[in-house]
C-alpha positions as CSV (number, residue, x, y, z in Angstrom):
1,M,-19.9,-4.8,22.7
2,P,-21.3,-3.2,25.9
3,V,-20.2,0.6,27.0
4,L,-17.8,0.6,29.1
5,S,-18.5,2.3,32.7
6,S,-15.4,4.7,31.9
7,E,-17.0,5.5,28.5
8,H,-20.5,6.1,30.0
9,S,-19.1,8.0,32.9
10,D,-17.0,10.1,30.1
11,F,-20.4,10.5,28.3
12,R,-22.8,11.6,31.2
13,N,-20.0,14.0,32.2
14,L,-19.9,15.4,28.7
15,V,-23.6,15.9,28.0
16,Q,-23.9,17.7,31.8
17,R,-21.0,19.8,31.1
18,L,-22.5,20.9,27.7
19,G,-26.2,21.6,29.6
20,H,-27.9,18.4,28.7
21,E,-29.3,15.4,30.7
22,E,-28.1,12.1,30.3
23,T,-31.9,11.2,29.6
24,D,-31.9,13.4,26.7
25,F,-30.0,10.6,24.9
26,V,-30.6,6.9,24.2
27,I,-27.6,4.9,23.7
28,V,-27.5,1.5,22.1
29,A,-24.6,-0.7,21.9
30,E,-24.2,-3.7,19.7
31,S,-21.1,-6.0,18.7
32,E,-20.0,-6.3,15.4
33,D,-17.2,-8.7,15.7
34,P,-18.1,-12.3,17.0
35,V,-14.9,-13.6,18.9
36,P,-13.6,-16.6,17.1
37,A,-14.1,-19.8,18.9
38,G,-11.1,-20.6,20.9
39,A,-9.4,-17.3,20.9
40,V,-7.4,-16.3,23.9
41,T,-7.3,-12.7,23.0
42,Y,-9.4,-10.8,20.6
43,P,-9.7,-7.1,20.0
44,E,-14.0,-6.6,20.2
45,H,-15.3,-3.9,18.3
46,G,-19.0,-2.8,17.7
47,T,-21.0,0.4,17.3
48,V,-22.7,2.5,19.4
49,T,-25.9,4.5,18.1
50,I,-26.8,7.6,20.0
51,R,-30.3,8.9,19.7
52,C,-31.5,12.3,20.6
53,V,-34.8,11.9,22.3
54,K,-36.1,15.2,21.4
55,T,-35.4,15.4,17.5
56,Q,-34.8,11.6,17.1
57,V,-31.7,12.1,15.3
58,E,-29.6,9.3,15.4
59,R,-25.5,8.9,14.9
60,A,-23.4,6.0,15.1
61,Y,-19.9,5.4,16.4
62,R,-17.2,2.5,16.2
63,T,-16.5,1.1,19.4
64,G,-13.6,-0.9,20.4
65,M,-9.7,-0.7,21.0
66,G,-8.4,2.5,19.3
67,T,-11.7,4.2,19.0
68,H,-13.0,7.4,20.7
69,W,-16.7,7.6,20.1
70,V,-17.2,9.9,23.2
71,G,-15.1,12.5,21.4
72,E,-16.7,12.0,18.1
73,F,-20.1,12.3,19.9
74,E,-18.8,15.7,21.4
75,Q,-17.7,17.2,18.1
76,D,-21.3,15.9,16.6
77,L,-23.1,17.5,19.6
78,L,-21.1,20.8,19.2
79,Q,-21.7,21.1,15.7
80,N,-25.7,20.5,16.1
81,K,-25.5,17.5,14.5
82,F,-28.5,16.3,16.6
83,R,-30.9,18.9,15.6
């Protein structure tokens, strides 16, 4: 599942607010749940993996309806989990 533009904007604003550059991190988004054939509506979920360019530390977050990966990333960043 691709990163929504609103999530990407939230991510960009967050890293800048915390004194980082967007280019300090690499984001890779992957779908996990294929949409069943014939489904009219289906809640898509996936994973966003964020890697710190400097340290190469990666953290993965669930995406999709009901998830808050940007907030989880913020907590990890504030707790120095990317060092």
